[in-house]
C-alpha positions in Angstrom: 138.1 -35.7 34.9 135.6 -34.9 32.8 133.6 -37.2 29.8 135.0 -35.0 26.9 138.7 -35.6 28.5 137.8 -39.8 28.6 136.9 -39.5 25.1 139.6 -37.8 23.9 141.9 -40.2 25.6 140.7 -43.1 23.8 137.5 -44.7 26.4 135.6 -43.9 23.3 138.0 -46.1 21.2 138.0 -48.6 23.7 134.2 -49.0 23.8 134.0 -49.3 20.1 136.5 -52.1 20.4 134.3 -53.9 23.4 131.1 -53.4 20.9 133.0 -55.1 18.3 134.0 -57.7 19.8 130.6 -58.6 20.6 128.8 -58.1 16.9 131.9 -60.2 15.5 130.8 -62.8 18.3 127.8 -62.5 16.7 128.5 -63.3 13.4 130.8 -66.5 14.2 134.2 -64.7 14.4 137.3 -64.9 16.7 136.3 -61.6 19.1 139.8 -61.6 20.6 141.2 -61.2 16.9 138.4 -58.7 16.3 138.7 -56.7 19.7 142.6 -56.1 18.9 141.7 -55.3 15.2 139.3 -52.7 16.7 141.6 -50.7 18.8 143.8 -50.5 15.3 141.2 -49.6 13.2 138.3 -48.5 14.9 135.4 -47.4 13.1 136.2 -49.1 9.4 136.6 -52.5 12.0 133.2 -51.7 12.9 132.0 -51.6 9.0 133.6 -54.6 8.3 132.0 -56.6 11.1 128.3 -55.2 9.6 129.0 -55.8 5.9 130.8 -59.1 5.8 128.8 -62.0 5.7 128.6 -64.3 9.0 131.3 -67.2 9.2 130.9 -70.4 8.3 130.1 -72.9 11.3 133.6 -74.1 12.9 
């Protein structure tokens, strides 16, 4: 499978969700929740993670 087929098949979306999970952890948010949310929201979730302030200490 070539790279264009992989990206069109959702590989890019999955990669973005993994990156968002890492970003969420840095902002003291749940990795699993943001990973699953990113599978649905994609780039919108990335925007929200970046602009929202970090969560308070748990």
